[in-house]
Each structure stands twice: as C-alpha cells, then as structure tokens.
Phi, psi and omega in degrees: 000311179298323180299316180295319177301317180299315182296314182296317183294324179291317177298316181295323178301316178297319181293317179297320178298321181293321176300324181285321188275333188307311182293337180285335184268319185226072190297314184295319180293323184288338182301334176274079188298340181299330180291321178294314179298321179297320178297318179295310183292319178297322179298322180297325181275311186295314182292324178295319178296317179296321182296331177292336182267319185254353180096150183289323176301316180296323179295319178290331172297319178296319177303310186290302184289328175296320178296320178301313180297319181297306185292325180289332183270341185299319177303319179294319180295317178298320178298320178295321179298315184288313186285317187257356184050043186277122177293325179297318179294323178296318178294324177295319178299313180297318180296316179292328177298312180296322179298317179296318180291325180297330179293332176301310178292323182296318180301313185285336178281332185260333190305312181301319179293322179294321177298320178295320178299320186278318191241002182089168186269345188297317184247029184298327179296315179293319179297317181293326176299321177294319178299316181295325178298314182288323179292326176293321176298318178296325180295334179272311185286327184302298181300321182292322179295314184278343169294321177296320177296319179296321179297320177297318179295322180295317179297320178295320179294320178296317178301318179295318180294317180301324179293342181259354185262142177297124180306327179293321178293324178295315180297319180293323183285316188249352178070018179218158179286159180301330181296343181265012188299323182298316179292324179292326177292316179299325180276001181066018177283320178258124176227168178299317182299317181290325178293325180294338179292334181244006180288147177301154179299137179097349178285129184282136176289119183278357187307312182295345185254007181293342184262002183302312180299322179295317180298315180294325180292318180291326176297320178294319180296317180290332176300321177296320177295322179296318178294321178298322180293327177295338182277353181292126180235161176303145180294133178298132181305336182293343180265001179296144178287132179280130181265120179285138179294144178281167181299319180296322179292323180293319179296322179298321180293000000 
C-alpha cells in the first residue's frame, strides 16, 4: 500500500512541477491554455481507454517510466531548439509537454479503479483519501523543491556570466563593483537578462538551460517511484479480512 502511494506521489510531483515550469519555458505556446486543458482532458479518456486494454498495472508502468523518459530527454530537446532553431525539436517539446500533462488526467481517472484492483472495493474511499493526501503533499513540495534547484542554477549562471563581462561595463550598468554581485542578485538588481545586455558577443544566453538540473532531478525522483511500482505484489491471503457469517447463514447450518 505504501509502495503504491510512493509511486503515485512521485509521478504526481513530477506532473505538478511540469504545470509550474511549463509557462516559464515556452510562454507564447502556453498562452493558448486550451491546449493544456485539452491534454489533461484527453489524458483522462485516452489513458482510461488504454488501461482497459492493457491493464491498469501496465498503464501505471507507462506513467512512471514514460515520465522518466520525458523529463530526462527535455534538456537535450531544448538544447536542440536553441542551437539549431529546429522546428522538429520544438514540436517534440510541445508533444512531450502534452504527453506529460495527459498523464495528470490519466492518473486520476484510473487510480480509484486501480486501488480497487489492489486492495478491494470495501475501503476504496479510505485508500483513495490516502492517495490524495500524498498527492497534495507532492503538489506543495514538488514546485518549491525544484524552484530551489532552479535558483541554484540561476546563481551559477550569473556567476559564470559575470566572469565573462568587463568589470567596467558591469560598473556602468549597475553602478556597483563586481564584488557586490551577490547583494545585487538578492535585490533582483542583477539578473541573467540584464547581464546578457552587456555580455560580449557570442556568449550564450543560459536562460533556457536553467531548468536542466530540475528536469534531471525529477527524472531521478520518478525513477524511484517506477522501481517502487515494480515491487507491488498481490496481497498475501493471510491479510485478507475474515468475513463473519450472517445470522441467516448460521441458521441454515
């Protein structure tokens, strides 16, 4: 039971993180919110239909291992979009984005039935309540955790950019010496975008790559959930609830 909660919460954590991060990476595409909603709603129908054909355990394997593949591949795809201006890579990013979002709807459409398959129907309400508790926790901890990772990547990128910028240009732009960069970053005076305005020609804008560490981290987290899901086995009969005979059954005997 705990293993399944762990798997579901990790997948949900990744999905919640993607909902938070998606508009920051591809703002213009995200403005058409109908596509995001369509991915969510389509996932609820499509994944439920697929689970009827291949089984709910196999579908949850697809959620877990598919999420790992999506998040692990996105940094490379983003790099291809930036470096090669590849329309194909951009379409791949959009397609994988919708696929990740569709899993959000898929998890919630299949989960109650999967819980019934594993633990029976008698306590499905209580079991589902536990799942919702852990998924709600993931919805809070996921974005905040990976926001911290993004912040670390941003600070590293700023440090790298400052090392490539002429100190005189920095002083003219921000009115402070390079040694004050940490305080300027805390005050939001120095940002990656502002540094790129005075960066030498040919310096690559690190903004699209600030999420690489976050993507790899979420892939690693969901990998643990995927392995946990593989460990789910049928419940030992010794844990089955004993059914007391009814009065009518006793009288018949």
